[in-house]
C-alpha positions as a printed Julia matrix, in Angstrom:
111×3 Matrix{Float64}:
  -5.66  60.29  67.68
  -3.98  57.73  70.14
  -1.9   55.18  68.48
  -3.48  52.3   70.31
  -5.46  49.43  68.58
  -8.13  50.07  71.17
  -8.73  53.35  69.93
 -10.11  51.84  66.66
 -13.95  51.63  67.5
 -16.8   50.07  65.49
 -19.23  51.99  63.44
 -22.39  50.34  62.02
 -22.99  50.25  58.2
 -25.35  48.13  55.95
 -24.33  46.84  52.8
 -26.7   45.15  50.0
 -27.0   41.52  50.12
 -24.05  40.1   47.88
 -21.94  37.01  47.12
 -18.85  38.89  48.13
 -19.76  40.57  51.78
 -16.05  40.48  52.99
 -14.95  42.44  49.81
 -17.94  44.78  49.87
 -17.35  45.49  53.59
 -13.49  46.07  53.09
 -14.19  48.47  49.99
 -16.79  50.49  52.14
 -13.98  50.6   54.78
 -11.57  52.1   52.35
 -13.93  54.78  51.24
 -13.46  56.31  54.49
 -16.87  57.77  54.72
 -17.98  58.75  58.08
 -21.21  60.67  59.21
 -21.13  64.13  60.67
 -22.06  62.64  64.21
 -19.29  60.33  63.93
 -16.72  63.18  63.14
 -18.16  65.18  66.07
 -17.48  61.93  68.34
 -13.78  61.98  67.12
 -13.82  59.33  64.38
 -11.17  59.76  61.68
 -10.71  56.85  59.33
  -7.2   56.17  58.11
  -7.48  53.08  55.78
  -8.68  55.38  52.81
  -5.11  55.54  51.41
  -5.34  51.84  50.24
  -7.12  50.01  47.44
  -8.2   46.51  47.79
  -6.83  44.38  45.04
  -7.7   40.96  45.98
  -9.63  38.9   48.52
  -9.2   35.27  49.38
 -10.93  33.24  52.02
  -9.27  29.82  52.3
 -11.31  26.86  53.43
  -9.46  26.79  56.63
 -10.53  30.33  57.54
  -7.36  32.24  56.62
  -8.46  35.38  54.98
  -5.78  36.79  52.6
  -6.4   40.6   51.77
  -4.12  42.29  49.28
  -3.78  45.97  48.85
  -1.85  48.77  47.28
  -1.25  52.22  48.07
  -3.28  54.81  46.25
  -1.48  57.29  44.05
  -0.59  60.45  46.02
  -0.16  58.74  49.46
   2.56  57.09  51.09
   2.59  54.6   54.11
   4.92  54.93  57.14
   5.07  55.41  60.63
   4.34  52.9   63.3
   1.27  54.88  64.61
  -0.54  55.33  61.31
   0.39  51.75  60.11
  -0.83  50.3   63.5
  -4.12  52.17  62.99
  -4.84  51.14  59.5
  -3.86  47.52  60.37
  -6.2   47.74  63.31
  -9.2   49.04  61.15
  -8.58  46.46  58.55
  -8.3   43.54  60.95
 -11.34  44.57  63.11
 -13.28  44.99  60.0
 -12.39  41.35  58.88
 -12.95  39.84  62.36
 -16.71  40.29  62.35
 -17.15  37.55  59.84
 -17.37  34.4   61.71
 -15.86  32.38  59.03
 -12.56  34.39  59.11
  -9.94  32.63  61.59
  -6.7   34.43  60.64
  -5.87  37.32  58.54
  -3.16  37.86  56.3
  -2.4   41.44  54.83
  -0.1   41.68  51.43
   2.18  42.9   50.71
   3.67  42.08  54.22
   5.94  45.09  54.17
   2.81  47.46  53.63
   2.15  47.89  57.37
   5.47  47.86  58.75
   6.57  50.75  60.63
């Protein structure tokens, strides 16, 4: 898997109508479920080592996402952390009300 933000491509999913679509979408991303066809096309999710602990969309459009690393996983390496960050950011950017994105804790996706 190339270590380029551009290598993170969209997949289409439907979620049930809810009052928390950003949270629901992020949690779906973190499940890391891909179809057989997507596997054949080379998709390989990397964000499934995280748990979403908080979502806060401010009135100014700043989205604050807080995560923790799941037990049994570790973070590290600029390639992996860059891809995880790209998956999260690209997923959040699909919501028109999101203007900026903050991922907490700040050190989580550092190389």
